[in-house]
N, C-alpha and C positions, 0 to 999 in steps of 0.2 A: 488793813484797818482804814476805814474812811476818815477823812479829816473833817472835823466839825468844830465850829466856833459858836459860842453863845454871846449874844450882844450884851455889852456892859452898859450900865446906866449912863446916859448922856454921851454915848459913843456914836459918831457919825457913820453912815453906811460906807464911806470911803475907808475909814479906819478899820471897820469890820472886814471889808474886802481885803485890805492889806494884810491883816492878821491871817485870814484864810489862805491867801496866796503863799504866805510865808510857811504856814503849816504844810501845805501841799508840796512845796519845794523841799522842805526838810524831810518829809516822808518819802520823797522820791517817786511819787505817783506818776507824774508826767513822764519822767525818764523811763519808767517801767512800761508805760503805755506805748511810747515811741519805740522802745526796744522790741515789744511784742507785736508790733504792727504787722510784721511779716514773719513767716516761719523760717527759721534758720536751722539747718541740720547740725547735729553735734560735731560732725567732722569740720563743718564750716566754722563753727564757733571756736574749735581748737585752733584752726588755721588763723583766724582773726586774732585770738589771744596771743599766739606765738608771734605774729607780726607786730603786735603792739609791744610785746616784751622786748623784741629785738630793737624796735624804735626807741624804747625807754633806755635800753642799755647803751645804744649809740649816743643818745643825748647825754647820758651820764658820763661816758668816756670823753666826749667832746668837751664837756664842761671841765673835767679834770685836766685835760690837755691844755686848755686855755689858762687854768689856774697855774699850772706848772710853767708855762711860758711867761706869765707875768712875774713869777718869782725870780726868774733869771735876769 
């Protein structure tokens, strides 16, 4: 769905542009465009997701270990 903004009475162009940018960011349009810039095969996507999940898990475990060390 395209992001559209309608100018309000007595609204400056800067404010209008700011609202438009906020809507575009909230809709995730730019991130989708960046993501679809190149073709990535499904197997590659799975590999990337798995890598990210492992990284998230390691970060979570590291955080827990730090909290346990502080309690001692």
